[in-house]
N, C-alpha and C positions, 0 to 999 in steps of 0.2 A: 602635686608631687610632695606634699607635706608629709605623707605617711610612708616615706621610703624606708625600707629596712636598712639597719646599719650594715656597713660592709663586714664581710666575713673574714677579712684579712687578720691574721694574728698580730700584725704590727699596728692595727688600729687601736690596740689596748695601750700603746705607748705614746708619749709625747715625742717631740723632736729630740729632746735631751735623752729620753729613754731609748730611742732608736739609735742614737749615737753611742750610748753606753753599751747597748747590745751588740752593735757592730764592732766596737772596740774589743769586746770580750770574745767575739767570734774570731777576730784576727789574732788575738792573744792565744786562743785555743789552738788554732792551726799552727801558728809559729811556735808556741810552747811545746806542742806535740812533736814537731820536727826537731826542735833543739833537744828535747828529752830523748828522742830516738837516737839522735847523733851522739849524745853523751852516754847513753846506757848500752847500746849495742856492742861497742868494743869490749865491754867488761863481762858480757854474758857468754856462757859456754855455747859452742856451736850447736845449732839445732833450729827448729822452726817454732816461732812464737806467734800466738794470735795477736792481731793488732790491738785488741781491747786491753791487753796487758800494758800497752803504752798510752792509750788514749784515755782510759778511765781515770787515772790519777790527775792528769792535767785537766780533764773535763770537770771533775769534782772540784778541783781548786778554782777553776774559772766560774763555776756555778755559784759557789759560796762567796767568792769575791764580788760577783755581780749582785747577789742578795745584800751583802754588807754595804756596798757602795750605793745601791738603790735606797737602802734604809737611811744612810748618812745624807744623801742628797735630799730625800724627803724631809729629814729633820732640819736641814738648813734652808728649806723653802724651794728647792728646785723640784718641780713636778716631774715624776718619771712615768707614772701610770695615769692615763687619761681616765677621767671619771665622768 
């Protein structure tokens, strides 16, 4: 069984530290979106709004924060991506 194909899991690209960082940012995304909705909704005029109006700003912030922190961790020697 030496010639086994590598697993197709997207998480197999990350080390344990990378998986923890990814999980933290997923929790931050969900919690941040909930807090953003609770903060913004009272100030909006009445009407219907697509959920993307609230999730995209938080999602982009979490995405760029993940990239920056992954870069910082790689620079200080913590492996994020499995090679």
